[in-house]
N, C-alpha and C positions, 0 to 999 in steps of 0.2 A: 588439830593435825596441820602441820605446816605444808602449804602448797608451794613447792619450789619454783614453779613457773611464775607464780605471783610474787614470791619473795625476791627473786632475782631479776624480774622483768623478762622481756622477751629474750630468748637465748641468743647470746652474741655469736657472730659468725665464727669466732675463734674457738668457742666451746664445741660447736658442731664439728669444726675441722679437727679438733683434738680427738673427739670420739670416733669420727669416721676414719682417722688415720690408723686406727688400731688393727692389728692382725688378730688371730685367734690362738688360744692356748687351752689345752684340755688338762684338767686337774681334778682328782677325786676329792681332795681336801683343799680348802682355800689356801693352806700353807704351801701347796705345790707350786703356785705361781706367786713369787714373793716381791713385795715392794716395787722397785722401779720397773719390773717386768709388767706390772699392771698398766704402766703408762704406754706400753708398746703393744700389749696384747689384751683382747677382751676375753674374759673367762668367767664362768659361773661354777662355783665349787660343786662337784658331784655330777655335773652334766658332761658326759663323755661322748656325746653324739654331736657331730658338727652341725647337722641340720637343725637340731634343737637350739644350739647356740646361735645360729643364724636367725631363727625365729625371734629369740629374745633380743638379740641385737637390733633386728629390724624394728621392733616395737620401741626400743629405747631411742633409736635414731629418729623415728617419727616424733616421739615425745619431745626431743630436743629441738627439732626443726620447727614444730608447730606450737611449742610452748604448752603442751597439754598436761593434764593432771594424772595422778596415780590411777584414778578411776578409768580414764580413757586408755591408759596403758594396759590395765587389767582386761578391759573390754576387748581390746584387739588381740591380746595374747592368750587369754583363757581358752577360747575355742580351739586354737591351734594345739595347745598343750594337752587339752582333753582328748582331742582326736588321735594324738600319738601316745596316749597313755601316761603322760608325764605329770598330770595334775593330781595332787593328793599327798599322802605321807608314805614313808617307807621307801624301799628300793624298787627299781625297775629291773626285772629279771627276765631274760630270754627264756621262754617256756621250753624251747627245744634244746638249747645248749647249756642252759643254766648260767650263762654269762651275765654278770651284773653291769648294766649300762649306766647306772648312777642312782642318785637320790631324787625322788620326786619333788615337785615344787608345790608348796601350799601358799596360802594368801600371805602369811607372814614373811616367807622367804621372797616372794615376789615384791613385796613392799621394800624389803632390805635391798634387793637388786636394783630397784628403781631409784631409791633415794641415794644409795652409795654411788651409782654410776652417774646419775645426773648431777649430784653435788660435786663429784670429782671433775666432771667435764666443765661445769660452770666455774669452779675455782681455778682450773687450769687456764681457762679463758681469761678469768679475772687476773691471774698472775701475769699473763702475757700483756694485758692492757696496762697494768700498774708498772710493769718493768719498762715498757716503752715510754712511759710518762715519768720515769724516775728522776730526770733532770729537773722537771718542774715541781715534782712532789717527792723529794728524796727520803722522807721519813714515813715508815709504816708502823701502824698500831694494830696489835692483835685485839680482837673484840669478840665477845660472846653476845648472844641474843639478849641476855639480861633477864630472862624470866625464871620461874621456879623449876623449870625442867633442865636448866644448864647443869651438867654434871660437875661436882665439886673439883675434880681433877682438872677440868678445862678452865674453871673459874680462876685458878691461880695465874693463868696467863693473861687474863683480861687487863687491858691497859698497858701491857708490856710494849715499849716503844723503842725501835731500833732503826738504824739506817737500812735502806732497801737492799744494800749490798752485804749486810751482815750475814755470816754463815748460819745464823739462827734459822733463817727462812729456807735454807736447804733441807731442814729436817721437820719444821713445824708449820709450814704454810698449810692451812686447812684444805681438806678435812683431816682430822687427827684421830678418827675412830669411827666406828659404825654409827650412822645417823648423826654425825657431828654437824652442827649448824653454825659453827664459828666462822668469822670472816675477817678481812683485813681492810683497814682504812689507810689511805695515802694522804699525807699532809705536807704543807710547806713549812719552812722554819718559822715563819710568822704565826701560823696556826698552832704550831707546837707551843710557842711562847704564850699565846693568848689562852690556850687550854691548860696551861700550867703542867705540861707533861715533861718528864725527864727522859732524855734519850740515853739508853744504856748500850753497852756492848756485850756480846756473848763471850768475849775473851775470858778464859778461866772458868766459864760456867758450863761448858759442854763436857760431859763425862761419859765415856763409853761403858755400858753395862751389859749384862746378860739378861735376856728377857725370855720367859717361857711362852711359846706360841701355843696356848691352850687350844684344844683339849689334850693334845698328845704330850705336852710337857717338854718338847724339844727346845733346847736353849739356842737362841740366836743373838748376835750382837745388835745392840740398839744404842741410840744416843739419848742421854738424859740431860735436862736443862735445869740448872740451879737458879731459881728466881731470887731477886734481891731480898725477899722476905724469908728465904731459907727453904722454901718448898721445892721439891724435886718433881719435874714433869717428864713423863715418858708417854709417847703415843700408844694407842692400842697396837698390838702386834700386827705388823704388815703395813702400818700407816706412816712409818718414819721416813718419809721422803716427800719431795715437792713434785706433784704430778705435772704441773705446767713446765717446770724447769727440765724435768726428765723427758717430756714429750715434744716440746717445741724446738726441735732441731731438724734441719732438712734431711730427708731420707734419700741421700744422694746415691746410695747403693742401688736404688730402684731406677736410676736414670742411665741411659747410654753414656759411656765415658765422654764423648765430645760435648754432650749437653751438660753433663755434670761439671766439666771444666769451665764452661761458660758461666755456669752458676757461681763457681768458686771465684772466678775473676770479678764478677759483679759484687760479691761479698767483700772482697779485699779492697776494692776501689770505692766501696760505699761509705756513707757517713757513719753508720752504726759501728763498723769495725774501727774506723778512725777514732771515734769517741772512746771506745773501749781501750784502744791502744794508748791514747793520750792520758786518760784517767788512771790507768794502771801504772803508766810510766811516772806520773806525778806522785802517786801513792808510794811507789818504790823509792823515788828520789828523796822524798821527805823522811822516810824511815832510814835510808842510808845516811842522810845528814845527821840523824839522831843517834847514829852509832849502832843500830840494830843489826843482828846477824842475818845472813841470807835465809837461813832456815826459819827464823822468826818472822821475817818479812813475808815469806811465801805462806806461812800459816795465817798471817793476818789478812793478806789481800786476796787470797784465792777463795772464791765462793762457788766454784764448780762451773764457771762459764767456759765455753769452747766455741771455736769457729773452724770451718773447713778451710784448709789452705792448699790442698792438692788432691789430684786423683791419680792413683797408681795404674800403670800398665798391668795387664794380666800376667805377663812374664815376671814382673817384680812381685806381684801378689803371690805367685807360686814360689819364688825364691824365699820370700818371708814366711810362707805358710799361712797366709792371710785369706780369709773369706770375704774381706771388705776391700773396696777400692778407695775409700775415703781416708784421707790423712787429716787429723785434727790437731789444732793448736789450743792448748788449755791455758787458762789464766795462771796456773801454777808454773807452767813452763815459760810463759812470757815474762812473768815476774822474775824468774831465775835469769832469763836473758838480760833484762834490764839491770840486774844486779851484778852480772858477769862482765868482765872486761871485754871479751870478744863480742858478746851480745850487744854491748853499748855501741858497737860500730854498725848496727843494723837500723836503718831508718824505716819509718812507716811505709814509704813507697817501695822499699826493698822486698816486702813480703810477697809481692806478686812474682818475684823471682823463684820462689819455692817450687811453684808448678813447673817452671821451665827447667830447673835443675833436676827435678824428678822425671820430667817427661823426656828430656834430651841430655842425659848425662854423658860425660866422656869416660867416666870411671865409676864402678860400683865396688865397694869394699865391704867385707863382712869381718868385723873385729871381735864380736862376741855374740852369744846366743840371742836370738830374737831381734837383733839390730842390723841395719844396713846403712852404709854411708854412700850418698850420691854426691858426685863432684862434677861441676861444670864451670866453664869460664864465660863470664859476661863482663868484659872490661878487666875484672880481676877474678880470681878463683873463689868459688862459693862451695861450701859443704853443708849438706842437709842430712841429719841423722834421723831415721825413722825406726820406731820400735813397734812391734806387734805384740798384743797381749797374748798370754799363754794359751788362751782358748781360740786364738786366731780371729776373733770377732772385731777387733778395733785396732787402728793404726794411729800412732801419736808422733808428732814432730817433737823430737827430744832436744834438738839444738839446730840453729841455723846462723851461719856467720861467714865472713870472708876469711880467706887464708892467703899467705904468700907462697912463693915457689918453694922456699925451704920447708915450710910446714907441709906442703903437698908431698914432697919427697919423704918426709918423715912418716906421713900417713901411709904411703905406699909400702914403706918398709915394715910398718907395724901392723898392717891389716892384710887380710887375705883378699886378693883381687878375684872377684867372681864374674866380672864382665868389664871389658874395655873396648872403646870404639877404635876400630882399626883405620 
């Protein structure tokens, strides 16, 4: 039996931070909290009582911090569950009301909870470390443990070698199923050559399929990967996402607006944002020179990265119908900016203006559903378009560029003025 604390060494600070950043979600079936939601919320299928979730999470938190084993986890948690009637098999039913509080937990389920959560936390921390080191080691290799317990479906990915920025890792960074022990190695170009590895691309190999989330048979969309050998790989239901990529984003909605704006300023003036901007710009320029379409370019270079670029005022959140104050810039939108004539007039140092345009506009226009245009003058006129998702949970910068006086007048005529500085 694999001891994760031994296999992965002392738990990295990033893994602990990943696990501790989670909220809680209640779900009777594991399918009730799906994929990326697990990166944000801690849940145990069938446990519908918050105090029991807190007990389980507390034991997992201690296991990650102290690098303890499954036996230590069970020793801490078993007396608590036993005292509350949650240890064993079957359902926990309120004797007075008949209400079902959930499914009890036996030794096998406790082991699954321990291994799935610690593995996800370790691998999320691993992804963060590898991603931060991607300039030095830009090639990632999918690897299995290599023993006779490796499931055949996961074995087909062993040795698959791709760039760290390839969309493949958005879906298949481990774990890719219950008790998955796969991992990822990061290599330099020299190491790839010495080991005789072939770097491939996922372009044309990612296929959207329908997957039954057993045992209830409900069909959900999933992404399948066609390997060079012709085998097709799909993760276990609910595992088709990258927990590190989904989780390691700043929770700016939890900060007071002035503090969050300072954070955004630090991000936009920091080296990581600059590298991202330059690398994406170079990738787009190369593809434009090769005659590729904007749509094709966006599909090739966008891997799901995003950065916060502004914090909305509460009044503007209300106008948009948004529950979030954070405005995000995605790699897809930035790629579109680079490929667009207007966007090409925006330099790296101009992105700090987004916050000022949204914070102190002279004009706000609503031209279509879920979109607002903010306009402000800083030497020349700038326009920032923000779109809120239909559920009101996220705001995205759709475009940002300078305009002239004639374009300004055209925008006024074509859009509905919902606020103007007097």
